[in-house]
C-alpha positions as CSV (number, residue, x, y, z in Angstrom):
1,M,187.8,73.9,261.8
2,T,191.5,74.8,261.9
3,T,192.8,78.3,262.6
4,K,194.1,78.4,259.0
5,Q,190.7,77.6,257.6
6,R,189.1,80.2,259.9
7,A,191.6,82.8,258.9
8,Y,190.9,82.1,255.2
9,L,187.1,82.6,255.8
10,K,187.8,85.8,257.7
11,G,189.7,87.1,254.7
12,L,186.8,86.2,252.3
13,A,184.3,87.8,254.7
14,M,186.0,91.2,254.7
15,N,184.8,91.8,251.1
16,I,181.1,90.9,251.6
17,D,178.3,93.0,252.9
18,P,175.8,91.9,255.6
19,I,172.7,90.3,253.9
20,F,170.7,90.2,257.2
21,N,170.2,92.6,260.0
22,I,169.1,91.7,263.5
23,G,166.8,94.3,265.0
24,K,164.8,94.8,268.1
25,S,162.7,91.7,267.6
26,S,166.0,89.7,267.8
27,L,165.9,86.1,266.6
28,T,162.5,85.0,265.3
29,P,161.9,81.5,263.9
30,E,161.4,83.1,260.4
31,F,164.8,84.8,260.7
32,I,166.5,81.6,261.6
33,V,164.9,79.9,258.5
34,G,166.1,82.8,256.3
35,I,169.6,82.5,257.6
36,S,169.6,78.7,257.0
37,E,168.5,79.1,253.4
38,A,171.1,81.8,252.8
39,L,173.8,79.5,254.2
40,E,172.7,76.7,251.9
41,K,173.1,79.0,248.9
42,R,176.1,81.1,249.8
43,E,178.0,79.1,252.4
44,L,179.5,82.2,253.9
45,I,177.3,85.1,255.1
46,K,177.7,88.2,257.2
47,I,174.9,89.5,259.5
48,G,174.7,92.9,261.1
49,V,173.3,93.6,264.6
50,L,171.4,96.9,264.7
51,K,171.7,99.4,267.5
52,N,168.1,98.8,268.6
53,C,168.9,95.1,269.3
54,M,169.5,94.8,273.1
55,D,171.1,91.3,272.9
56,D,174.8,90.7,273.0
57,P,176.2,90.0,269.4
58,K,178.4,87.1,270.7
59,E,175.4,85.4,272.3
60,L,173.3,85.9,269.2
61,A,176.1,84.5,267.0
62,N,176.4,81.3,269.2
63,V,172.7,80.8,269.1
64,L,172.5,81.3,265.3
65,A,175.4,78.9,264.7
66,E,173.8,76.3,266.9
67,R,170.3,76.6,265.3
68,T,171.6,76.6,261.7
69,N,174.2,73.9,262.2
70,S,176.9,76.3,261.0
71,V,180.3,77.4,262.1
72,L,180.8,80.8,263.8
73,V,183.8,82.3,262.0
74,Q,184.0,85.6,263.9
75,V,182.2,88.4,265.7
76,I,183.6,91.8,265.3
77,G,181.7,94.6,267.0
78,K,178.1,94.2,265.6
79,K,179.0,92.0,262.7
80,I,178.6,88.2,262.7
81,V,180.2,85.9,260.1
82,L,178.8,82.3,259.7
83,Y,180.0,79.5,257.4
84,K,178.3,76.2,256.5
85,A,179.9,73.6,254.3
86,P,177.6,72.2,251.6
87,K,176.1,68.7,252.0
88,D,177.6,67.8,248.6
89,P,181.3,68.7,248.6
90,K,181.4,68.7,244.8
91,K,179.0,71.7,244.8
92,A,181.2,73.8,247.2
93,K,181.7,77.4,246.2
94,I,184.4,77.9,248.8
95,E,187.4,75.6,248.9
96,L,188.9,75.6,252.4
97,P,192.7,75.0,252.9
98,K,193.3,71.4,253.7
99,A,193.9,70.5,257.4
100,K,197.3,68.9,258.1
101,K,197.2,65.2,258.9
102,E,199.2,64.3,262.0
């Protein structure tokens, strides 16, 4: 993912609210499945990390991105933004800026 594409996704993420919150039970298998399903439907999601979660948000974001096969867009404070491109590009809701060919 290029920096231009990442910046575009950050801009889109500013206007969305977190649809999941990570609490003291941290990352459970059910939570990961829920995140995966949300990424399939929405492509771009924001996740909040509650104060009672003792894990580092950056570590949680990396683990989530790895387990859901998504791209970590950003971590700001206790907010995580993830993006996953659809399997069928024709059904994409978000059109990323094209990467320059060298």
